[in-house]
LUMVOMI-299180 format. One record per residue (C-alpha): chain; x, y, z. Coordinates in pm, 1 decimal, always signed. Example, Ala and Ser with C-alpha at 12.3 -4.5 7.8 and 13.67 -1.06 7.14 Angstrom:
// residues 2
- ch; X; Y; Z
- A; +1230.0; -450.0; +780.0
- A; +1367.0; -106.0; +714.0
// end
This chain:
// residues 306
- ch; X; Y; Z
- A; +0.1; +0.8; -0.3
- A; +145.8; +331.9; -105.5
- A; +137.2; +621.9; +142.8
- A; -77.7; +894.7; -7.5
- A; -185.6; +1124.2; +277.2
- A; -124.5; +1488.7; +177.4
- A; +35.5; +1729.7; +426.0
- A; -194.2; +1983.6; +593.6
- A; -109.0; +2339.3; +680.0
- A; -139.0; +2428.7; +1048.8
- A; -485.5; +2595.2; +1036.5
- A; -617.1; +2285.9; +853.6
- A; -456.6; +2060.6; +1114.0
- A; -648.8; +2244.2; +1386.0
- A; -971.6; +2226.3; +1183.6
- A; -925.0; +1850.6; +1145.4
- A; -885.6; +1807.4; +1520.6
- A; -1203.4; +2011.6; +1580.6
- A; -1391.9; +1807.7; +1320.7
- A; -1292.5; +1494.4; +1511.6
- A; -1438.7; +1631.5; +1833.8
- A; -1143.2; +1788.4; +2014.9
- A; -1238.1; +2100.6; +2211.2
- A; -1008.7; +2399.8; +2162.5
- A; -1024.8; +2674.9; +2422.7
- A; -763.7; +2897.9; +2263.9
- A; -688.5; +2901.1; +1893.3
- A; -368.1; +3094.5; +1958.2
- A; -236.5; +2831.8; +2202.4
- A; -333.4; +2545.1; +1971.3
- A; -184.7; +2698.2; +1658.6
- A; +134.0; +2787.1; +1844.2
- A; +168.8; +2431.6; +1981.0
- A; +106.5; +2274.5; +1640.3
- A; +371.3; +2502.2; +1489.7
- A; +639.6; +2461.5; +1759.4
- A; +580.4; +2100.8; +1871.2
- A; +420.8; +1946.8; +1566.9
- A; +103.0; +1755.5; +1486.9
- A; +271.1; +1416.0; +1467.8
- A; +455.1; +1444.8; +1802.1
- A; +140.6; +1562.5; +1979.1
- A; -68.1; +1285.0; +1823.4
- A; +103.0; +1032.4; +2052.4
- A; -52.4; +1217.6; +2344.5
- A; -400.2; +1286.3; +2209.1
- A; -434.9; +917.8; +2118.3
- A; -507.6; +871.4; +2489.6
- A; -815.3; +1094.7; +2451.5
- A; -955.6; +915.7; +2145.3
- A; -1246.5; +672.4; +2148.3
- A; -1140.8; +306.1; +2125.8
- A; -1116.2; +185.8; +1765.0
- A; -1390.2; -32.6; +1617.1
- A; -1314.6; -387.1; +1515.6
- A; -1071.8; -379.0; +1224.2
- A; -960.5; -19.7; +1293.3
- A; -622.8; +80.1; +1432.8
- A; -748.5; +420.4; +1552.4
- A; -1093.7; +572.7; +1572.6
- A; -977.6; +932.5; +1508.7
- A; -1278.5; +1037.8; +1719.5
- A; -1224.9; +1210.4; +2051.4
- A; -1405.9; +1118.9; +2371.4
- A; -1665.2; +1380.0; +2476.2
- A; -1508.4; +1663.3; +2675.9
- A; -1152.4; +1605.5; +2550.6
- A; -963.6; +1929.4; +2494.0
- A; -643.8; +2048.6; +2332.2
- A; -545.5; +2196.8; +2668.2
- A; -557.3; +1849.3; +2826.4
- A; -327.0; +1720.7; +2553.8
- A; -76.7; +2000.5; +2618.2
- A; -92.2; +1939.3; +2993.2
- A; -6.2; +1570.9; +2937.0
- A; +273.4; +1667.0; +2695.7
- A; +418.9; +1908.9; +2951.3
- A; +403.0; +1649.1; +3231.1
- A; +593.6; +1403.5; +3012.7
- A; +854.3; +1669.7; +2942.8
- A; +903.5; +1729.9; +3316.9
- A; +933.1; +1355.1; +3376.9
- A; +1193.3; +1333.7; +3100.2
- A; +1401.5; +1617.2; +3247.4
- A; +1398.6; +1449.7; +3590.1
- A; +1497.1; +1116.3; +3434.9
- A; +1800.2; +1282.2; +3273.2
- A; +1883.9; +1438.5; +3610.9
- A; +1874.7; +1101.0; +3788.8
- A; +2070.9; +914.4; +3521.6
- A; +2341.5; +1182.3; +3533.5
- A; +2385.9; +1119.3; +3906.7
- A; +2382.7; +742.3; +3858.7
- A; +2628.9; +745.3; +3569.5
- A; +2876.7; +969.4; +3750.0
- A; +2852.0; +761.4; +4070.1
- A; +2906.5; +434.6; +3877.6
- A; +3204.3; +581.9; +3694.0
- A; +3359.4; +715.0; +4013.6
- A; +3316.9; +386.8; +4201.3
- A; +3466.8; +182.3; +3916.5
- A; +3760.3; +420.1; +3869.7
- A; +3836.5; +419.8; +4241.3
- A; +3820.6; +41.2; +4264.1
- A; +4051.6; -26.2; +3969.6
- A; +4298.2; +254.9; +4027.6
- A; +4357.9; +173.8; +4394.9
- A; +4392.6; -199.2; +4321.7
- A; +4591.3; -187.6; +4000.4
- A; +4720.0; +164.1; +3938.0
- A; +4628.2; +471.0; +3728.1
- A; +4648.9; +290.9; +3392.5
- A; +4484.1; -34.9; +3503.7
- A; +4235.1; -28.2; +3216.2
- A; +4526.2; -89.2; +2973.6
- A; +4603.6; -426.4; +3132.1
- A; +4414.7; -690.9; +2937.0
- A; +4462.7; -961.9; +3201.9
- A; +4244.5; -768.4; +3447.7
- A; +3934.0; -827.1; +3236.1
- A; +3728.0; -1126.6; +3128.4
- A; +3886.6; -1346.5; +2858.9
- A; +3586.7; -1293.5; +2626.4
- A; +3614.2; -912.9; +2654.9
- A; +3748.9; -762.6; +2331.9
- A; +4002.8; -546.6; +2509.4
- A; +4194.8; -452.8; +2196.9
- A; +3880.2; -323.1; +2025.4
- A; +3777.5; -120.8; +2329.9
- A; +4120.9; +38.5; +2361.3
- A; +4111.0; +128.6; +1992.3
- A; +3776.4; +300.6; +2045.3
- A; +3919.7; +492.6; +2340.5
- A; +4217.6; +598.3; +2132.6
- A; +3987.8; +718.9; +1855.0
- A; +3780.4; +920.5; +2103.6
- A; +4096.3; +1073.3; +2247.4
- A; +4214.6; +1185.7; +1902.2
- A; +3881.1; +1356.4; +1836.6
- A; +3870.3; +1531.9; +2174.9
- A; +3973.4; +1890.5; +2238.4
- A; +3922.6; +1870.2; +2614.8
- A; +4177.5; +2067.9; +2815.7
- A; +4286.4; +1765.2; +3018.2
- A; +4347.5; +1566.4; +2698.1
- A; +4563.5; +1841.5; +2546.5
- A; +4753.3; +1878.3; +2873.6
- A; +4828.4; +1506.6; +2893.8
- A; +4943.0; +1484.9; +2532.2
- A; +5170.2; +1788.8; +2568.6
- A; +5315.8; +1677.6; +2903.3
- A; +5351.0; +1299.6; +2890.9
- A; +5481.4; +1065.8; +2623.4
- A; +5411.1; +736.4; +2803.2
- A; +5166.6; +571.3; +2842.2
- A; +4997.7; +696.4; +2529.2
- A; +4655.2; +719.3; +2696.3
- A; +4566.4; +920.2; +3011.6
- A; +4499.0; +760.9; +3352.3
- A; +4166.9; +587.8; +3408.6
- A; +4007.0; +880.5; +3594.8
- A; +4067.8; +1107.8; +3296.1
- A; +3997.5; +854.1; +3022.7
- A; +3656.8; +761.9; +3160.1
- A; +3539.2; +1122.3; +3127.7
- A; +3525.1; +1062.6; +2752.5
- A; +3311.5; +748.3; +2750.4
- A; +2934.3; +708.5; +2735.6
- A; +2715.8; +528.7; +2987.8
- A; +2680.8; +237.4; +2744.9
- A; +3059.0; +201.4; +2713.4
- A; +3105.4; +234.3; +3089.2
- A; +2855.9; -49.5; +3141.8
- A; +3054.6; -274.2; +2907.6
- A; +3380.6; -204.6; +3093.7
- A; +3224.9; -262.9; +3436.2
- A; +3068.0; -588.8; +3317.8
- A; +3408.3; -711.6; +3198.2
- A; +3580.9; -636.7; +3530.2
- A; +3662.0; -918.0; +3774.5
- A; +3372.7; -1015.5; +4000.2
- A; +3488.3; -879.0; +4335.1
- A; +3548.7; -528.8; +4196.3
- A; +3225.0; -500.9; +4000.6
- A; +3028.5; -636.8; +4295.4
- A; +3168.6; -352.2; +4507.9
- A; +3062.9; -104.6; +4238.9
- A; +2712.6; -254.9; +4237.2
- A; +2675.8; -231.2; +4614.1
- A; +2798.6; +127.6; +4616.9
- A; +2491.8; +202.8; +4403.2
- A; +2255.4; +2.1; +4622.9
- A; +2229.7; -291.5; +4383.0
- A; +2274.5; -644.1; +4525.4
- A; +2489.9; -799.7; +4252.4
- A; +2706.1; -708.2; +3956.1
- A; +2463.9; -889.5; +3724.4
- A; +2173.1; -679.5; +3849.3
- A; +2375.7; -359.7; +3810.3
- A; +2462.0; -454.0; +3452.2
- A; +2095.3; -506.3; +3366.7
- A; +1993.1; -183.2; +3537.0
- A; +2261.4; +23.6; +3358.1
- A; +2159.2; -133.7; +3027.1
- A; +1795.6; -30.5; +3084.2
- A; +1886.2; +317.7; +3204.5
- A; +2110.5; +373.6; +2904.0
- A; +1808.9; +312.3; +2678.5
- A; +1603.2; +555.6; +2886.8
- A; +1882.4; +810.5; +2864.5
- A; +1893.6; +781.0; +2484.9
- A; +1515.5; +822.4; +2455.9
- A; +1525.3; +1125.9; +2684.5
- A; +1825.5; +1283.8; +2513.3
- A; +1635.4; +1267.9; +2183.4
- A; +1323.9; +1416.4; +2348.0
- A; +1125.6; +1096.1; +2305.5
- A; +803.0; +1019.2; +2489.2
- A; +842.8; +833.2; +2819.8
- A; +481.1; +845.8; +2937.3
- A; +274.0; +544.1; +2830.3
- A; +581.0; +375.4; +2681.1
- A; +695.8; +16.8; +2723.5
- A; +1074.1; +17.2; +2761.6
- A; +1240.2; -236.4; +2531.4
- A; +1491.3; -363.3; +2787.3
- A; +1320.7; -521.4; +3089.6
- A; +1477.0; -461.4; +3429.7
- A; +1640.0; -762.8; +3593.0
- A; +1466.0; -935.3; +3880.5
- A; +1572.0; -760.6; +4202.3
- A; +1446.2; -971.8; +4488.7
- A; +1487.3; -711.4; +4760.5
- A; +1286.5; -457.5; +4555.1
- A; +1004.9; -688.0; +4439.4
- A; +761.4; -540.3; +4691.8
- A; +809.1; -199.2; +4529.3
- A; +787.5; -309.4; +4164.6
- A; +493.9; -394.6; +3939.9
- A; +535.2; -751.8; +3819.3
- A; +409.6; -936.9; +3510.6
- A; +373.2; -1307.8; +3456.2
- A; +574.8; -1348.4; +3137.3
- A; +535.3; -1662.7; +2923.6
- A; +824.1; -1904.9; +2983.2
- A; +1002.9; -1649.6; +3204.8
- A; +782.0; -1645.8; +3511.9
- A; +720.4; -1331.5; +3715.8
- A; +926.7; -1037.8; +3587.0
- A; +922.2; -658.3; +3636.9
- A; +682.4; -498.3; +3389.7
- A; +824.4; -278.1; +3114.0
- A; +619.7; +24.7; +3218.6
- A; +806.9; +340.7; +3311.6
- A; +709.5; +331.0; +3679.4
- A; +943.8; +40.9; +3761.5
- A; +1241.8; +223.7; +3613.9
- A; +1156.5; +532.0; +3818.1
- A; +1151.6; +315.8; +4133.1
- A; +1499.8; +179.2; +4063.3
- A; +1630.8; +528.3; +3986.2
- A; +1484.0; +656.0; +4313.1
- A; +1654.4; +374.1; +4507.2
- A; +1995.4; +442.0; +4349.7
- A; +1966.9; +820.4; +4382.0
- A; +1884.9; +780.4; +4752.5
- A; +2197.5; +566.0; +4789.0
- A; +2442.6; +790.9; +4602.6
- A; +2288.7; +1127.0; +4700.5
- A; +2103.7; +1083.3; +5033.7
- A; +2008.9; +1451.4; +5051.3
- A; +1862.9; +1462.4; +4700.0
- A; +1498.9; +1562.5; +4665.0
- A; +1471.4; +1381.2; +4331.0
- A; +1216.2; +1119.0; +4443.2
- A; +978.8; +1374.9; +4594.5
- A; +1015.9; +1603.6; +4290.7
- A; +922.5; +1315.1; +4061.6
- A; +624.9; +1232.1; +4281.8
- A; +507.7; +1595.2; +4265.3
- A; +511.2; +1584.5; +3884.9
- A; +316.8; +1258.0; +3856.1
- A; +70.8; +1290.7; +4147.2
- A; -153.8; +1560.8; +3988.3
- A; -202.7; +1351.9; +3672.7
- A; -541.4; +1177.7; +3637.7
- A; -536.8; +819.9; +3765.9
- A; -581.9; +680.6; +3413.2
- A; -270.0; +862.4; +3297.0
- A; -74.5; +735.9; +3596.8
- A; -194.3; +381.8; +3527.7
- A; -71.4; +416.4; +3167.9
- A; +280.0; +457.9; +3315.7
- A; +233.7; +148.3; +3530.2
- A; +185.3; +334.8; +3858.3
- A; +4.4; +104.5; +4104.4
- A; -275.4; +229.8; +4326.6
- A; -134.2; +403.5; +4634.9
- A; +219.9; +430.7; +4496.9
- A; +263.7; +776.5; +4653.6
- A; +244.3; +620.3; +5000.6
- A; +568.8; +429.7; +4947.5
- A; +851.3; +572.5; +5158.4
- A; +1086.2; +601.1; +4860.2
- A; +880.1; +891.8; +4722.4
- A; +878.2; +1100.7; +5038.7
// end
């Protein structure tokens, strides 16, 4: 089937929404939002306000009575605030994980420990990872990189605490996972996670969330591709699904990821108000919108959000 829908100018986009039953309190607000945010991006949010599709339809394109453009914008803005707080939490978590790993390896094995292949798992492609670090170094104009290159001739690469400032969360996760068990277990526990395996799964999931957030993607009402690992000591806080052939697993709704972020943030930054700030963003949302994120009934009463 060939795509044949013609583009609509912004006034016609607004007319189409009105024709489908969406109430518009302010034409100026609606036209401005359609121009600056875009019809397609906003459609992911107004889908929530549409009537269920009939059998054989994918969407009804008919709005429930009383649905308004202002409600759509309110939901969009809430999602934006959630996304900003997610980036805030992941920044803290990433920096804490990096610091713990750097401290562990440098104290045990010296400032250039990451260059020693024997310190990592046999199946870890150490040579490839070092090449990638070298490539990143050559492309960097950071002051500390220039200083090292102008001051030292050996080793070629900077010490671990400098080198890790150039790597992404995804790359950091790979390095931590390849580290010997005792060291990566200490890193995991410094972040409040029980095992290195659990930490690896959590960092993998959070890296996906970070990428979605960095590209301004929708988090509300989204199923995250990478499921969180089973974390026995947190099961009473998480929403669980009975997954075919896998048993009971954490659901892929956003709420579970927020719980884990709140736990880690409380561990690495005990004075942080992040959990309560996130709760203040979500709490005013209608219960149906909270449920679409996986929030269980009474979630605000959990101590982690206070």
